[in-house]
N, C-alpha and C positions, 0 to 999 in steps of 0.2 A: 232443604228444611232449616229454620233458621232455630239457632241453638239459644236457651234462654238460661242464664246463670240463675243458679239455685242457692239460696241460704243455706249453709252449711250450719246443720243442726249443733246448738251446743255440746250435747251427749253423742257421741259416736253410737251406732248400732250395737245391739247386743255382741259381744264376743265370745269365744270359746275355750278361753286360757282356764285351764284348771289351777288349783291350790295344792301347794305342797304340804304333805303331814308331817308338822314337826313334833309329832310324838302323841299319840291318841287323840288327835284334834280333828276327828272326822264329824265330832258334833259341831265343831267350830267354823268349819269348813262349808257343811252344809247350809248355815245360817246364811254365810257371806254369799253362797252362790244363789240363794234365794232373793237375798238383797239386791243383788246384781242384775237381778232381772225386773227389779222395781225402777219403772222409766224416769217416775215422779222426783224419786229419793236422788238419783243421780242430777237431776235438773236443779233441784233446790240445793243439793251440798254442791254444787258445781257453782252456782251463783253465790253461795256464803263465801266460799273458798277463794275467787276471784275478786270479791269486792273488798277494796280498803276500806270503804264505809258504806251504810245504805240505812234508808230511812223505814222505820217501822212504825205503824199506825196502831196503836191500842186502843183497842173497843172496850170499854169498862162493862163489867158484867151486869147481869139484870139486878143484883142486889145495890149495886153503885150507880144508880139511874140517873141521879144528880151531878155525876160528873159528866164532861165532853169527852171527845174521843182525842188522844195527844200522839203527836208526832214527835219521834226522838229519831236521833241522830246515833246510829251504833257504829262507833271506829275502833273498838277493841278488836284484834286480829280473832279468827276462830280458835277454838280451844283445840287441845293435841290430839285428842280422840278423833271430834267431828274432821280434822286436817287429817289425820290417818285413813280413815273410812273411806275419805274422799279421793287420797292417792290410790289406794288399793284398788276402790271400785272402779276407778278409770284406766287402771292398768289392767282390768281382766277384760275389758271393752277393747283393749288395743288389738291390731292387727298382731298375730302371734309371731315371735320369732323362731329361730331354731331352738330354744330353750322355752318352750312354750307356756311351763307352768308356772305360776310366781309364788312367792313366798307372803303368808298372810302374818308375820311375824311381828311388824310394827304394830296391828292391831290388837295381837293377843296378848304384846306386851302393856299395851296401855289398859286393856279390860283387867289384865290381871293386877294390877296396880292396885287399881279400882275396886276390883273384888276379889280378894285373895283366893277364893275357894277355886278359881279358874286357874290359877296356878299350879305347878308341880306336875302338868301333863297326865292327869288323868283323866279318865272318861266322865263326861258331864252330860246332862240333859240340854237338849237343843234349845227346847221353848223357854227355859230358865234362860238359856244364855240371851235369847233374843230379849226377854223382857230388861234384863238388865242391861245390855247394850244401847237399846232405845232410852231407857230411863237417864243413863249415864249423859249419853248425848243431849237429850232433853235438857238435863240440868247443867249440863256444861253452856248451850246455847242461851238456856233462860238468864244465866249470870250476867251474860253479854250485854243483853236487853236491859235489866234490872239496872246494870253499872250505866247504861246510858240515860235510864229514868233519873236516876240519881243526879246526873251532870245537868239532865234538862231542869232541875231544880235548883242547879247551882250547890250540889252538895258534894265535896271533892274529898272529904273524909268524915270520919265519926264525929271529929271534934265540933262540927257545924252545930249550931243550935238552932233548933226546929221548935215551931210550936205544935201543941197537941193535934190541930187540924191538919197542919202540914204531914205530919209523922200518918195520919189515917189516910191520906191522899196517897199519898206514897206507897203505902201499902196496896191500897186496893188497886192503882194503877198494875203495881209488881203482881199481883194475884191473877191480873186479867192477861198477862203475857201469854202469847201461843208460839211455839217455835214451830220450824220446819217438821219436825217430829209429830206434832199435833196437826198441821196441814196435811202430811200425807198419810199417816196412820190414824187420825182421831176420829171420832165417831159418838154417835149415841145409841143405846138399846132400847127399842121401841117394842113394847109391848101391846097386845090388842086382847080386848076382852069383849066377847060375845054373850049377849043374854039370849037365853033360848026361849025365853017369855016374848018378848017385844022384837027378839032379832037386832037390837041397838047395838053397836058397836062402839065401845070406848077403848080410850087407850091412855098409856102414860109414856114419858121416856124418863131415863134417868141421866145421869150426870154426865158430861162429856168425858171420854176416857179413850184409851189407846186400844186398838183393835188386839194387840199383843196380850193384853190384860184378861180379854175374853175367850171362853171357850165354846166351840160352835160343834151342835150336833148336826151332822153332816147327812143327807139323804141315804139312804141304806137300803137296797132291797136283799132280803135274806132266801135262802133258799126255797120258804115256804111261802114265798111273795109275800112276806109282811113289811110294810114301810113306816119308816120312821121320820118324822117331819115335827118341826119346832114351832111355835106359836110366837118366837120373839124375833125380830129381824134387827140387823145390825145395818145402820143407815151411816155412811160415810160423809162427811162435810168438806168439800174442797175448794178452801178460798182462792176467788178469782184475784 
């Protein structure tokens, strides 16, 4: 039998490494273990970390239909929080050594510097941590891309004189920036309405948001066989 060479995946298969508890950080470790199982997050963070520069295509939002798509070159290095999360998640997927557990302290220190309530080794809410962690990573990456937009328009510092039209254009592109956090966790909440008279189905969709900011009603069957369901559906958008 001929053996064929297989391309090694950029992200190794899910590992089994645990996380050290550094002081009432069970809530923190639980969030990281869940993120560790999000393969798409691994891939996007890995590409962000290894690329010295990357091209980003910014598509203007619907309200800015008079603007064309903009291609920018992002040359700034990843932020410290994104980098520490990438290193930790990569380490969690490595083959365990004699000391299988890994410390999450670098990520814990980064988020504690930004959100002081998570410092001090007190018990916290996992969902609240997830929202702050994703928001901080998103803002960190968004600033990199917005910096690239300014360079695209030859704006190197605040002293550059811009016309009112140029300022509006730059701000419009800045509002349209989507990061890897949006690509992995972004989506829209779709609501369906059924008319009982004519049986016509109508609907509407809300603004694009992070899944971490949504609360879902999970199907549940009680002892008396009463089911709970939701008429709203969360639609995830994955950019190709």
